[in-house]
FIKOLZA-1660 file (N, C-alpha, C; in steps of 0.1 Angstrom, whole numbers, plus 5000, padded with zeros to 4 digits):
% residues 204
   i   px   py   pz ch aa at
   1 5009 4988 5000  A  X  N
   1 5000 5000 5000  A  X CA
   1 5009 5012 5000  A  X  C
   2 5007 5021 4990  A  X  N
   2 5015 5033 4989  A  X CA
   2 5007 5045 4994  A  X  C
   3 5014 5057 4994  A  X  N
   3 5008 5069 4999  A  X CA
   3 5003 5078 4988  A  X  C
   4 5002 5073 4975  A  X  N
   4 4998 5081 4964  A  X CA
   4 4983 5085 4965  A  X  C
   5 4975 5076 4970  A  X  N
   5 4961 5079 4971  A  X CA
   5 4958 5089 4982  A  X  C
   6 4967 5090 4992  A  X  N
   6 4965 5100 5002  A  X CA
   6 4971 5114 4998  A  X  C
   7 4980 5114 4988  A  X  N
   7 4986 5127 4983  A  X CA
   7 4976 5134 4975  A  X  C
   8 4966 5128 4969  A  X  N
   8 4956 5135 4961  A  X CA
   8 4946 5142 4970  A  X  C
   9 4947 5155 4971  A  X  N
   9 4939 5163 4979  A  X CA
   9 4926 5168 4972  A  X  C
  10 4923 5163 4960  A  X  N
  10 4912 5168 4953  A  X CA
  10 4899 5160 4958  A  X  C
  11 4891 5167 4966  A  X  N
  11 4879 5161 4971  A  X CA
  11 4866 5166 4965  A  X  C
  12 4868 5172 4953  A  X  N
  12 4856 5177 4946  A  X CA
  12 4849 5167 4938  A  X  C
  13 4854 5154 4937  A  X  N
  13 4847 5144 4930  A  X CA
  13 4834 5140 4937  A  X  C
  14 4823 5141 4930  A  X  N
  14 4810 5137 4935  A  X CA
  14 4803 5148 4942  A  X  C
  15 4809 5160 4943  A  X  N
  15 4803 5172 4949  A  X CA
  15 4798 5181 4938  A  X  C
  16 4788 5189 4941  A  X  N
  16 4783 5200 4932  A  X CA
  16 4782 5213 4940  A  X  C
  17 4785 5223 4933  A  X  N
  17 4785 5237 4939  A  X CA
  17 4771 5242 4940  A  X  C
  18 4768 5248 4951  A  X  N
  18 4755 5254 4953  A  X CA
  18 4755 5269 4948  A  X  C
  19 4745 5272 4940  A  X  N
  19 4745 5286 4935  A  X CA
  19 4740 5295 4946  A  X  C
  20 4749 5302 4952  A  X  N
  20 4746 5311 4963  A  X CA
  20 4747 5325 4957  A  X  C
  21 4736 5333 4959  A  X  N
  21 4736 5346 4954  A  X CA
  21 4744 5355 4964  A  X  C
  22 4749 5366 4958  A  X  N
  22 4756 5376 4966  A  X CA
  22 4747 5382 4976  A  X  C
  23 4752 5386 4987  A  X  N
  23 4744 5392 4997  A  X CA
  23 4741 5406 4993  A  X  C
  24 4728 5410 4993  A  X  N
  24 4725 5424 4988  A  X CA
  24 4730 5434 4998  A  X  C
  25 4734 5445 4992  A  X  N
  25 4738 5456 5001  A  X CA
  25 4729 5468 5001  A  X  C
  26 4722 5470 4989  A  X  N
  26 4713 5481 4988  A  X CA
  26 4699 5477 4995  A  X  C
  27 4692 5487 4999  A  X  N
  27 4679 5485 5006  A  X CA
  27 4669 5479 4996  A  X  C
  28 4668 5484 4984  A  X  N
  28 4659 5478 4974  A  X CA
  28 4662 5464 4971  A  X  C
  29 4674 5460 4970  A  X  N
  29 4678 5446 4968  A  X CA
  29 4674 5437 4980  A  X  C
  30 4676 5442 4992  A  X  N
  30 4671 5435 5003  A  X CA
  30 4656 5433 5004  A  X  C
  31 4649 5443 5000  A  X  N
  31 4634 5442 5000  A  X CA
  31 4630 5432 4989  A  X  C
  32 4636 5432 4978  A  X  N
  32 4632 5422 4967  A  X CA
  32 4635 5408 4972  A  X  C
  33 4646 5406 4979  A  X  N
  33 4650 5393 4983  A  X CA
  33 4640 5388 4994  A  X  C
  34 4635 5397 5002  A  X  N
  34 4625 5394 5012  A  X CA
  34 4612 5390 5006  A  X  C
  35 4607 5397 4996  A  X  N
  35 4595 5394 4989  A  X CA
  35 4597 5380 4981  A  X  C
  36 4608 5378 4976  A  X  N
  36 4610 5365 4968  A  X CA
  36 4610 5353 4978  A  X  C
  37 4616 5355 4990  A  X  N
  37 4615 5344 4999  A  X CA
  37 4602 5342 5006  A  X  C
  38 4594 5353 5007  A  X  N
  38 4582 5352 5014  A  X CA
  38 4571 5345 5006  A  X  C
  39 4570 5349 4993  A  X  N
  39 4560 5344 4984  A  X CA
  39 4564 5331 4976  A  X  C
  40 4575 5325 4981  A  X  N
  40 4579 5312 4974  A  X CA
  40 4569 5301 4977  A  X  C
  41 4563 5300 4989  A  X  N
  41 4553 5290 4992  A  X CA
  41 4556 5283 5005  A  X  C
  42 4568 5282 5009  A  X  N
  42 4571 5275 5022  A  X CA
  42 4565 5282 5034  A  X  C
  43 4564 5295 5034  A  X  N
  43 4558 5302 5045  A  X CA
  43 4543 5298 5046  A  X  C
  44 4536 5298 5035  A  X  N
  44 4522 5295 5036  A  X CA
  44 4519 5280 5039  A  X  C
  45 4528 5272 5035  A  X  N
  45 4527 5258 5039  A  X CA
  45 4528 5256 5054  A  X  C
  46 4537 5263 5060  A  X  N
  46 4539 5262 5074  A  X CA
  46 4527 5268 5082  A  X  C
  47 4522 5279 5076  A  X  N
  47 4510 5286 5083  A  X CA
  47 4498 5277 5081  A  X  C
  48 4496 5270 5070  A  X  N
  48 4485 5261 5069  A  X CA
  48 4486 5249 5078  A  X  C
  49 4498 5244 5081  A  X  N
  49 4499 5233 5090  A  X CA
  49 4495 5237 5104  A  X  C
  50 4500 5249 5108  A  X  N
  50 4496 5254 5121  A  X CA
  50 4481 5256 5122  A  X  C
  51 4475 5262 5112  A  X  N
  51 4461 5265 5112  A  X CA
  51 4453 5252 5112  A  X  C
  52 4457 5242 5105  A  X  N
  52 4450 5229 5105  A  X CA
  52 4450 5222 5118  A  X  C
  53 4462 5223 5126  A  X  N
  53 4462 5217 5139  A  X CA
  53 4454 5225 5149  A  X  C
  54 4453 5238 5147  A  X  N
  54 4444 5246 5156  A  X CA
  54 4430 5243 5154  A  X  C
  55 4426 5240 5142  A  X  N
  55 4411 5238 5139  A  X CA
  55 4408 5224 5144  A  X  C
  56 4417 5214 5143  A  X  N
  56 4413 5201 5147  A  X CA
  56 4411 5200 5163  A  X  C
  57 4418 5208 5170  A  X  N
  57 4418 5207 5185  A  X CA
  57 4423 5193 5190  A  X  C
  58 4431 5187 5182  A  X  N
  58 4437 5174 5186  A  X CA
  58 4450 5177 5194  A  X  C
  59 4449 5178 5207  A  X  N
  59 4460 5181 5215  A  X CA
  59 4470 5170 5216  A  X  C
  60 4482 5172 5211  A  X  N
  60 4492 5161 5212  A  X CA
  60 4501 5162 5224  A  X  C
  61 4500 5173 5232  A  X  N
  61 4509 5175 5243  A  X CA
  61 4501 5170 5256  A  X  C
  62 4509 5169 5267  A  X  N
  62 4503 5164 5279  A  X CA
  62 4505 5176 5289  A  X  C
  63 4494 5179 5296  A  X  N
  63 4494 5190 5306  A  X CA
  63 4502 5186 5318  A  X  C
  64 4515 5186 5318  A  X  N
  64 4523 5182 5329  A  X CA
  64 4524 5194 5339  A  X  C
  65 4522 5192 5352  A  X  N
  65 4522 5179 5359  A  X CA
  65 4508 5174 5362  A  X  C
  66 4497 5180 5357  A  X  N
  66 4484 5175 5360  A  X CA
  66 4482 5162 5353  A  X  C
  67 4488 5160 5341  A  X  N
  67 4487 5147 5334  A  X CA
  67 4501 5141 5333  A  X  C
  68 4502 5128 5334  A  X  N
  68 4515 5122 5333  A  X CA
  68 4513 5110 5324  A  X  C
  69 4524 5106 5317  A  X  N
  69 4524 5095 5309  A  X CA
  69 4524 5082 5317  A  X  C
  70 4517 5072 5313  A  X  N
  70 4517 5059 5321  A  X CA
  70 4531 5052 5319  A  X  C
  71 4536 5047 5330  A  X  N
  71 4548 5040 5329  A  X CA
  71 4546 5025 5332  A  X  C
  72 4556 5017 5329  A  X  N
  72 4555 5003 5330  A  X CA
  72 4556 4999 5345  A  X  C
  73 4552 4987 5349  A  X  N
  73 4553 4983 5363  A  X CA
  73 4567 4980 5367  A  X  C
  74 4576 4977 5357  A  X  N
  74 4590 4974 5360  A  X CA
  74 4599 4986 5359  A  X  C
  75 4593 4998 5358  A  X  N
  75 4601 5010 5357  A  X CA
  75 4608 5013 5370  A  X  C
  76 4621 5015 5370  A  X  N
  76 4629 5017 5382  A  X CA
  76 4630 5032 5385  A  X  C
  77 4621 5036 5394  A  X  N
  77 4621 5050 5399  A  X CA
  77 4624 5050 5414  A  X  C
  78 4619 5060 5421  A  X  N
  78 4623 5062 5435  A  X CA
  78 4618 5049 5443  A  X  C
  79 4626 5045 5453  A  X  N
  79 4623 5033 5460  A  X CA
  79 4611 5034 5469  A  X  C
  80 4605 5023 5472  A  X  N
  80 4594 5022 5481  A  X CA
  80 4597 5010 5491  A  X  C
  81 4592 5011 5503  A  X  N
  81 4593 5001 5513  A  X CA
  81 4579 4995 5516  A  X  C
  82 4577 4982 5514  A  X  N
  82 4564 4976 5515  A  X CA
  82 4561 4972 5530  A  X  C
  83 4548 4970 5532  A  X  N
  83 4544 4964 5545  A  X CA
  83 4537 4950 5542  A  X  C
  84 4536 4943 5553  A  X  N
  84 4529 4930 5552  A  X CA
  84 4514 4932 5552  A  X  C
  85 4507 4925 5544  A  X  N
  85 4493 4926 5543  A  X CA
  85 4485 4922 5555  A  X  C
  86 4491 4912 5562  A  X  N
  86 4484 4906 5574  A  X CA
  86 4485 4915 5586  A  X  C
  87 4497 4919 5589  A  X  N
  87 4499 4927 5602  A  X CA
  87 4502 4941 5600  A  X  C
  88 4504 4946 5587  A  X  N
  88 4507 4959 5583  A  X CA
  88 4520 4964 5590  A  X  C
  89 4529 4955 5593  A  X  N
  89 4542 4958 5598  A  X CA
  89 4552 4958 5586  A  X  C
  90 4564 4964 5589  A  X  N
  90 4574 4965 5578  A  X CA
  90 4579 4951 5574  A  X  C
  91 4581 4949 5561  A  X  N
  91 4586 4937 5556  A  X CA
  91 4601 4936 5558  A  X  C
  92 4608 4947 5559  A  X  N
  92 4622 4947 5560  A  X CA
  92 4626 4941 5573  A  X  C
  93 4635 4931 5572  A  X  N
  93 4640 4924 5584  A  X CA
  93 4654 4928 5588  A  X  C
  94 4660 4938 5581  A  X  N
  94 4673 4943 5584  A  X CA
  94 4684 4934 5581  A  X  C
  95 4683 4926 5570  A  X  N
  95 4694 4917 5567  A  X CA
  95 4706 4924 5561  A  X  C
  96 4704 4936 5555  A  X  N
  96 4715 4944 5550  A  X CA
  96 4720 4939 5536  A  X  C
  97 4713 4931 5529  A  X  N
  97 4717 4926 5516  A  X CA
  97 4716 4938 5506  A  X  C
  98 4706 4946 5507  A  X  N
  98 4705 4958 5498  A  X CA
  98 4717 4967 5499  A  X  C
  99 4722 4969 5512  A  X  N
  99 4733 4978 5514  A  X CA
  99 4746 4972 5509  A  X  C
 100 4747 4958 5510  A  X  N
 100 4759 4952 5505  A  X CA
 100 4760 4951 5490  A  X  C
 101 4749 4949 5483  A  X  N
 101 4749 4948 5469  A  X CA
 101 4749 4961 5461  A  X  C
 102 4747 4972 5468  A  X  N
 102 4746 4985 5462  A  X CA
 102 4759 4988 5456  A  X  C
 103 4760 4989 5443  A  X  N
 103 4773 4992 5436  A  X CA
 103 4776 5007 5437  A  X  C
 104 4767 5016 5439  A  X  N
 104 4770 5030 5440  A  X CA
 104 4771 5034 5455  A  X  C
 105 4770 5025 5464  A  X  N
 105 4772 5028 5478  A  X CA
 105 4763 5040 5483  A  X  C
 106 4750 5039 5480  A  X  N
 106 4741 5049 5483  A  X CA
 106 4731 5045 5494  A  X  C
 107 4731 5033 5498  A  X  N
 107 4722 5028 5509  A  X CA
 107 4729 5027 5522  A  X  C
 108 4724 5033 5532  A  X  N
 108 4729 5032 5546  A  X CA
 108 4719 5027 5555  A  X  C
 109 4722 5016 5563  A  X  N
 109 4713 5010 5571  A  X CA
 109 4719 5008 5585  A  X  C
 110 4711 5009 5595  A  X  N
 110 4715 5007 5609  A  X CA
 110 4704 4999 5616  A  X  C
 111 4707 4988 5623  A  X  N
 111 4697 4980 5629  A  X CA
 111 4699 4980 5644  A  X  C
 112 4689 4975 5652  A  X  N
 112 4690 4974 5666  A  X CA
 112 4681 4962 5670  A  X  C
 113 4682 4958 5683  A  X  N
 113 4674 4947 5688  A  X CA
 113 4663 4954 5697  A  X  C
 114 4651 4950 5693  A  X  N
 114 4639 4956 5701  A  X CA
 114 4637 4948 5714  A  X  C
 115 4626 4952 5720  A  X  N
 115 4623 4946 5733  A  X CA
 115 4619 4931 5732  A  X  C
 116 4615 4926 5720  A  X  N
 116 4612 4912 5718  A  X CA
 116 4624 4904 5713  A  X  C
 117 4635 4910 5714  A  X  N
 117 4648 4904 5709  A  X CA
 117 4647 4901 5694  A  X  C
 118 4641 4910 5687  A  X  N
 118 4641 4908 5672  A  X CA
 118 4648 4920 5666  A  X  C
 119 4654 4918 5655  A  X  N
 119 4661 4929 5648  A  X CA
 119 4652 4938 5641  A  X  C
 120 4653 4950 5642  A  X  N
 120 4645 4960 5635  A  X CA
 120 4654 4971 5630  A  X  C
 121 4649 4978 5620  A  X  N
 121 4657 4988 5613  A  X CA
 121 4655 5001 5621  A  X  C
 122 4666 5007 5625  A  X  N
 122 4665 5020 5632  A  X CA
 122 4668 5031 5623  A  X  C
 123 4677 5030 5614  A  X  N
 123 4680 5041 5604  A  X CA
 123 4682 5034 5590  A  X  C
 124 4676 5041 5580  A  X  N
 124 4676 5036 5567  A  X CA
 124 4675 5048 5557  A  X  C
 125 4685 5050 5549  A  X  N
 125 4684 5061 5540  A  X CA
 125 4690 5057 5526  A  X  C
 126 4686 5064 5516  A  X  N
 126 4691 5062 5502  A  X CA
 126 4694 5075 5497  A  X  C
 127 4707 5077 5492  A  X  N
 127 4711 5089 5486  A  X CA
 127 4708 5088 5471  A  X  C
 128 4697 5095 5467  A  X  N
 128 4693 5095 5453  A  X CA
 128 4703 5103 5444  A  X  C
 129 4711 5111 5450  A  X  N
 129 4721 5117 5442  A  X CA
 129 4732 5108 5437  A  X  C
 130 4734 5097 5444  A  X  N
 130 4744 5087 5440  A  X CA
 130 4737 5075 5433  A  X  C
 131 4725 5073 5436  A  X  N
 131 4718 5061 5431  A  X CA
 131 4717 5061 5416  A  X  C
 132 4720 5050 5410  A  X  N
 132 4719 5048 5395  A  X CA
 132 4707 5040 5391  A  X  C
 133 4698 5036 5401  A  X  N
 133 4686 5029 5398  A  X CA
 133 4688 5017 5390  A  X  C
 134 4697 5009 5395  A  X  N
 134 4701 4996 5388  A  X CA
 134 4691 4985 5391  A  X  C
 135 4684 4986 5403  A  X  N
 135 4675 4976 5407  A  X CA
 135 4680 4964 5414  A  X  C
 136 4693 4964 5417  A  X  N
 136 4699 4953 5424  A  X CA
 136 4694 4951 5439  A  X  C
 137 4691 4962 5445  A  X  N
 137 4685 4962 5459  A  X CA
 137 4672 4955 5459  A  X  C
 138 4663 4958 5449  A  X  N
 138 4650 4951 5448  A  X CA
 138 4651 4937 5444  A  X  C
 139 4661 4934 5436  A  X  N
 139 4663 4920 5431  A  X CA
 139 4668 4911 5442  A  X  C
 140 4677 4916 5451  A  X  N
 140 4683 4907 5461  A  X CA
 140 4675 4906 5474  A  X  C
 141 4665 4915 5476  A  X  N
 141 4657 4915 5488  A  X CA
 141 4649 4902 5490  A  X  C
 142 4651 4894 5500  A  X  N
 142 4644 4881 5502  A  X CA
 142 4630 4883 5506  A  X  C
 143 4626 4895 5512  A  X  N
 143 4612 4897 5516  A  X CA
 143 4604 4906 5507  A  X  C
 144 4610 4909 5496  A  X  N
 144 4603 4919 5487  A  X CA
 144 4599 4931 5494  A  X  C
 145 4608 4936 5503  A  X  N
 145 4605 4948 5511  A  X CA
 145 4608 4961 5503  A  X  C
 146 4619 4961 5496  A  X  N
 146 4623 4973 5489  A  X CA
 146 4620 4971 5474  A  X  C
 147 4613 4980 5468  A  X  N
 147 4610 4979 5454  A  X CA
 147 4612 4993 5448  A  X  C
 148 4610 4993 5435  A  X  N
 148 4611 5006 5428  A  X CA
 148 4597 5010 5424  A  X  C
 149 4593 5022 5428  A  X  N
 149 4579 5027 5425  A  X CA
 149 4579 5034 5412  A  X  C
 150 4568 5042 5410  A  X  N
 150 4566 5049 5398  A  X CA
 150 4569 5064 5400  A  X  C
 151 4573 5068 5412  A  X  N
 151 4576 5083 5414  A  X CA
 151 4590 5086 5409  A  X  C
 152 4590 5093 5397  A  X  N
 152 4603 5096 5391  A  X CA
 152 4607 5111 5393  A  X  C
 153 4599 5118 5400  A  X  N
 153 4602 5132 5402  A  X CA
 153 4610 5134 5415  A  X  C
 154 4623 5132 5413  A  X  N
 154 4632 5133 5425  A  X CA
 154 4642 5145 5423  A  X  C
 155 4637 5156 5418  A  X  N
 155 4646 5167 5417  A  X CA
 155 4647 5174 5430  A  X  C
 156 4659 5179 5433  A  X  N
 156 4662 5185 5446  A  X CA
 156 4671 5197 5444  A  X  C
 157 4670 5207 5453  A  X  N
 157 4679 5218 5452  A  X CA
 157 4692 5216 5459  A  X  C
 158 4694 5204 5464  A  X  N
 158 4707 5200 5471  A  X CA
 158 4713 5188 5464  A  X  C
 159 4726 5188 5465  A  X  N
 159 4734 5177 5459  A  X CA
 159 4731 5164 5467  A  X  C
 160 4731 5165 5480  A  X  N
 160 4728 5153 5488  A  X CA
 160 4713 5152 5490  A  X  C
 161 4707 5145 5481  A  X  N
 161 4692 5143 5482  A  X CA
 161 4690 5129 5488  A  X  C
 162 4687 5129 5501  A  X  N
 162 4684 5117 5508  A  X CA
 162 4669 5114 5509  A  X  C
 163 4666 5101 5509  A  X  N
 163 4653 5096 5511  A  X CA
 163 4653 5087 5523  A  X  C
 164 4646 5091 5534  A  X  N
 164 4646 5084 5546  A  X CA
 164 4636 5072 5546  A  X  C
 165 4637 5063 5556  A  X  N
 165 4629 5051 5557  A  X CA
 165 4614 5054 5558  A  X  C
 166 4611 5065 5566  A  X  N
 166 4597 5068 5568  A  X CA
 166 4590 5074 5555  A  X  C
 167 4599 5080 5547  A  X  N
 167 4593 5086 5534  A  X CA
 167 4590 5075 5524  A  X  C
 168 4598 5064 5524  A  X  N
 168 4595 5053 5515  A  X CA
 168 4585 5043 5519  A  X  C
 169 4583 5042 5532  A  X  N
 169 4574 5032 5538  A  X CA
 169 4559 5035 5534  A  X  C
 170 4552 5024 5531  A  X  N
 170 4538 5026 5527  A  X CA
 170 4530 5031 5539  A  X  C
 171 4522 5042 5537  A  X  N
 171 4514 5047 5549  A  X CA
 171 4503 5037 5553  A  X  C
 172 4499 5038 5566  A  X  N
 172 4489 5029 5571  A  X CA
 172 4476 5031 5565  A  X  C
 173 4472 5043 5562  A  X  N
 173 4459 5046 5556  A  X CA
 173 4458 5040 5542  A  X  C
 174 4470 5040 5535  A  X  N
 174 4470 5034 5522  A  X CA
 174 4469 5019 5523  A  X  C
 175 4475 5013 5533  A  X  N
 175 4474 4999 5535  A  X CA
 175 4459 4995 5538  A  X  C
 176 4453 5002 5546  A  X  N
 176 4439 4999 5550  A  X CA
 176 4429 5000 5538  A  X  C
 177 4433 5009 5529  A  X  N
 177 4425 5011 5517  A  X CA
 177 4428 5000 5506  A  X  C
 178 4439 4992 5509  A  X  N
 178 4442 4982 5499  A  X CA
 178 4449 4987 5487  A  X  C
 179 4456 4998 5488  A  X  N
 179 4462 5005 5476  A  X CA
 179 4477 5002 5474  A  X  C
 180 4482 4993 5482  A  X  N
 180 4496 4990 5481  A  X CA
 180 4498 4981 5468  A  X  C
 181 4506 4986 5459  A  X  N
 181 4508 4978 5447  A  X CA
 181 4520 4969 5448  A  X  C
 182 4519 4957 5445  A  X  N
 182 4530 4947 5446  A  X CA
 182 4539 4949 5434  A  X  C
 183 4552 4946 5436  A  X  N
 183 4562 4947 5426  A  X CA
 183 4561 4936 5416  A  X  C
 184 4561 4939 5403  A  X  N
 184 4559 4929 5392  A  X CA
 184 4572 4926 5385  A  X  C
 185 4583 4930 5391  A  X  N
 185 4595 4928 5384  A  X CA
 185 4604 4917 5389  A  X  C
 186 4617 4919 5391  A  X  N
 186 4626 4909 5396  A  X CA
 186 4621 4904 5410  A  X  C
 187 4621 4890 5411  A  X  N
 187 4618 4884 5424  A  X CA
 187 4603 4885 5428  A  X  C
 188 4594 4889 5419  A  X  N
 188 4580 4890 5423  A  X CA
 188 4574 4877 5424  A  X  C
 189 4563 4876 5431  A  X  N
 189 4555 4864 5433  A  X CA
 189 4548 4860 5421  A  X  C
 190 4548 4848 5417  A  X  N
 190 4541 4844 5405  A  X CA
 190 4526 4844 5407  A  X  C
 191 4518 4845 5397  A  X  N
 191 4503 4846 5399  A  X CA
 191 4496 4835 5407  A  X  C
 192 4501 4822 5405  A  X  N
 192 4494 4811 5412  A  X CA
 192 4502 4806 5424  A  X  C
 193 4509 4815 5431  A  X  N
 193 4518 4811 5442  A  X CA
 193 4510 4806 5454  A  X  C
 194 4498 4812 5456  A  X  N
 194 4490 4808 5468  A  X CA
 194 4485 4794 5467  A  X  C
 195 4484 4788 5455  A  X  N
 195 4480 4774 5454  A  X CA
 195 4491 4764 5458  A  X  C
 196 4503 4769 5457  A  X  N
 196 4515 4761 5460  A  X CA
 196 4519 4761 5474  A  X  C
 197 4513 4770 5482  A  X  N
 197 4517 4771 5496  A  X CA
 197 4513 4758 5504  A  X  C
 198 4522 4753 5512  A  X  N
 198 4520 4741 5520  A  X CA
 198 4522 4745 5535  A  X  C
 199 4512 4741 5543  A  X  N
 199 4513 4744 5557  A  X CA
 199 4523 4734 5564  A  X  C
 200 4532 4740 5571  A  X  N
 200 4542 4732 5578  A  X CA
 200 4540 4733 5593  A  X  C
 201 4542 4723 5600  A  X  N
 201 4541 4724 5615  A  X CA
 201 4552 4732 5621  A  X  C
 202 4548 4740 5631  A  X  N
 202 4557 4749 5638  A  X CA
 202 4562 4742 5650  A  X  C
 203 4575 4741 5652  A  X  N
 203 4580 4734 5664  A  X CA
 203 4584 4744 5675  A  X  C
 204 4580 4756 5674  A  X  N
 204 4584 4766 5684  A  X CA
 204 4572 4775 5687  A  X  C
% end
């Protein structure tokens, strides 16, 4: 391979020159150019398109934030902490798997032993400024306690935007109304799982 093909600097092959008129300097020439461009037809085509859409009243836009686009059930937005349907207590058992698997190191958890000698979560926070919404925390959770909800408006005026445990936990009134939505993504319960449940004797 030689360098002769690179020495040829003629790049005009396959190109054509555009006939560009000289820029008018006189006022009369500028006025004639304006008239020529205005009555060429493109202006009226654009005006007709706008008028046609106004007459139709077919609104293509969404009145945000009053109206929002529907999102899929597996959309990974701001986290939610679920409660148990039977006792309305927190599902989180404080195992710390979500904190360990978090690749952006945005989950901080602290647990303590309550009066019944059971582990409970005392402090839990997620730094949404660091979170990349990968979904690993929801996937590794054995109790399906932490999920990704549909609330994607997490703008903040601070760089350190934390979400505390109480803010993510499902409210009691929402639980009583039966409005807690179950997660349909990774690790979710299959539709016919209740039929497969077997009662086992308790030895304690």
